[in-house]
C-alpha positions, 0 to 999 in steps of 0.5 A, spaced: 232 751 035 231 744 031 231 740 037 224 743 039 219 738 041 212 740 042 208 736 047 201 739 045 195 736 041 197 734 033 193 741 031 197 745 036 204 742 034 202 744 027 201 751 029 207 751 033 211 748 027 209 753 023 210 759 028 217 756 029 218 756 022 216 764 021 221 765 027 227 761 023 225 765 017 226 772 020 229 771 027 229 779 028 221 779 028 218 781 034 211 779 032 213 772 030 217 771 036 211 773 040 206 769 037 210 763 038 211 764 045 203 765 046 202 758 042 207 755 046 204 757 053 197 755 050 199 748 049 195 743 052 190 748 055 195 752 058 202 750 061 202 748 068 205 743 073 200 737 070 203 739 063 207 734 059 214 734 060 215 736 052 210 741 053 214 744 059 221 743 056 218 747 049 215 753 053 222 754 057 226 753 051 222 758 047 222 763 053 229 762 054 231 764 046 226 769 046 228 773 052 236 772 050 234 775 043 230 781 047 232 781 054 230 788 056 222 786 056 221 786 063 213 784 062 215 777 059 221 776 064 215 777 069 210 772 065 216 767 065 217 767 072 210 766 074 210 760 069 216 757 072 213 758 079 206 755 077 210 749 074 216 748 079 215 753 085 219 759 088 226 756 086 225 756 079 222 763 079 228 766 082 232 762 077 228 766 072 229 773 075 237 771 076 237 770 069 234 776 067 238 780 072 244 777 068 242 778 061 240 785 063 246 787 066 250 785 060 246 789 055 246 795 059 253 795 060 
């Protein structure tokens, strides 16, 4: 995750970097991941279609990696799909749902 670029304020970036370091320290810590997801979502007053490309990309990357680690957390898949819908519309939200189905199928089988 060294390629993660944040797009929020300097204060938000410092917090995200700190939380990101905690995740790297213990990649199995659900609490650390959850804090990182919340902080990423909260960049620039909340991610939306008017957010900077860096903030949107960072939030997507955090969600992708979080859900790859914990693929059976339906509530987070729903939040991610809702976020994508608000940023990029129906097709982006559908892609999140398809990813959820594919990852969940692989974990259950």
